[in-house]
N, C-alpha and C positions, 0 to 999 in steps of 0.2 A: 672467650671472655665476655662478648656482647651477648651471647646466648645466656650466660649465667645471670647477667644484668636483667635481661628480659624476663626470665623465669622469676627472679627475686620480685620484680615489680608485679607481675601477675599473681604471685603468692601474697605479697602485701595487699594488692586490691581485692582479692578473694577474702582475706582475713578481715580487712576493714568493713566489707560489705555485710560479712556474717555477723560482726559485732553491731553494726548499725541496725541491721535487720531485728536483732534480738532485743536490743534496748528500745527500739521504736515500737515494736509490738507490745511490750511490757508498758511503756509510757501511754500509749493509746488506750489499752485496757484499763489503766489506772485512771487516766483523764475521764473516760466514759463512766466508770465506776462512781467517781467523786460527782460528775454532773447529775447522774441518776439518783444518787443519794441526796444531794441537794434538792432537786426538783421533787422527789417523792418523800422526802424527810424520813429515810430509812437508814440513817447512818449507823454502822458501817457495812450493811448487808451488801450492797451493789459494789461497793469499792472492793471487798474482798473477792466477791464472784468474778468481776471483770478483771481483777488484778490476776487471778488464777487463770482465767481464759487467755489473757495477755502472755502470761508466762508459757502456757501449753503452746498457743500459737507461735511464740517466738522459738521455742525449741524445735517446733515442726518446721519452721522456715529453716533452721540451721541445717536440720536433717536433709531437706530438700536441697539446698544450696550445696551441701557436702557431697551428696550422691551425685549431683549433675557435675561438680568439679571432678570427682574421681571418674566418672565416665568419659569426660573430656580428656583427662590426661591418659586414661587407657587407650583412647583412640589415637592420640597423639604418639604415644609409644608404639602403638602397632604400625602407624604410618611411617615412623622414623625407623622401626625395624625393617619394614619392607623396602624403603629406600636404601638401607645399608645392604641388603641381600641382592638387591637388583644392581647395585653399582659394583659389587664385588666380584 
């Protein structure tokens, strides 16, 4: 039961970091675009460009975090599988 709770907390932590990463990337891109548009008086050119870059980088971060988590889970499963075989 304790292992289930531990795995649940790991999953919740992973999902929250993915969400925060996606939203932060988009907001940073949007803020940079708005600032550049105000500074250069080119509304809405840089807002749209930087928003698109923020969305792309956000999904890139989601991809990186997901592949890293899948590799970590695979390593954990291999280690637990090896421990089960050696104790049997």
